C-alpha positions in Angstrom: -11.9 17.8 -4.6 -13.8 16.0 -7.4 -11.9 12.7 -7.0 -14.0 10.0 -8.8 -11.9 7.1 -7.6 -10.0 4.9 -7.0 -8.7 6.3 -3.8 -6.2 3.5 -2.9 -3.5 2.6 -5.3 -1.0 -0.1 -4.5 1.7 -2.2 -6.1 1.2 -5.9 -6.8 -1.3 -8.0 -8.6 -5.0 -9.0 -8.5 -4.3 -11.9 -6.1 -2.5 -9.7 -3.6 -5.2 -7.0 -3.9 -7.9 -9.6 -3.3 -6.0 -11.1 -0.3 -5.8 -7.6 1.2 -9.5 -6.8 0.6 -10.5 -10.2 2.1 -8.6 -9.3 5.2 -10.1 -5.9 5.3 -13.8 -6.3 4.2 -14.7 -2.8 5.4 -12.7 -1.3 2.5 -14.7 -0.6 -0.7 -13.4 -2.7 -3.6 -14.7 -0.2 -6.1 -12.2 2.4 -4.7 -9.1 0.2 -4.9 -6.6 -0.2 -7.8 -3.5 -2.3 -8.0 -0.6 -1.3 -10.2 1.8 -3.9 -11.6 5.5 -3.9 -10.8 6.3 -1.4 -13.7 5.0 1.5 -11.5 3.4 3.0 -14.6 0.4 4.2 -12.8 2.4 5.4 -9.8 4.5 7.5 -12.2 1.5 8.8 -14.1 -0.2 10.2 -11.0 3.1 11.7 -9.7 3.7 9.2 -6.9 7.4 8.4 -6.0 9.0 5.2 -4.8 10.7 4.8 -1.4 13.8 3.5 -3.0 14.1 6.5 -5.2 13.9 9.2 -2.4 16.8 11.5 -1.5 17.8 9.9 1.8 19.7 13.1 2.8 16.5 15.3 2.7 15.3 16.9 5.9 11.9 15.2 5.3 13.5 11.8 5.4 15.9 12.4 8.1 13.1 13.7 10.4 10.7 11.0 9.6 9.9 8.6 12.4 7.8 5.5 11.7 6.0 4.0 14.6 3.8 0.9 14.9 0.1 1.5 14.9 -2.0 0.8 18.0 -3.5 -2.5 17.2 -5.1 -5.1 19.4 -4.1 -8.7 19.6 -6.5 -9.9 16.9 -5.5 -7.0 14.6 -1.8 -7.9 14.9 -2.6 -11.6 14.2 -4.6 -10.5 11.1 -1.7 -8.3 10.0 1.0 -11.0 10.5 -1.3 -13.5 8.7 -1.4 -11.5 5.5 1.6 -9.1 5.4 3.8 -11.6 3.4 1.0 -12.4 1.0 0.3 -8.8 0.1 3.8 -7.3 0.2 4.7 -5.7 -3.2 7.4 -8.2 -4.0 7.4 -9.6 -7.6 6.9 -13.3 -8.0 
């Protein structure tokens, strides 16, 4: 596809990104990018926001989110960092 990077884009700031990467050391830092809360990068690449989706569309009505299959240690890791990395402005 010719993608040069990054391959993971998230909302937040450098502190949240580093917290996430510290908890997931297997993920390559060079392929990560964090956008600020203006969502400018998201908009530039054509990504949408969950709070701007047509909630009446068939895709949304038929979407079922399920919990991933994680072991005890993985769940503890998740709960230990989720609040620190959630894209909630300070």
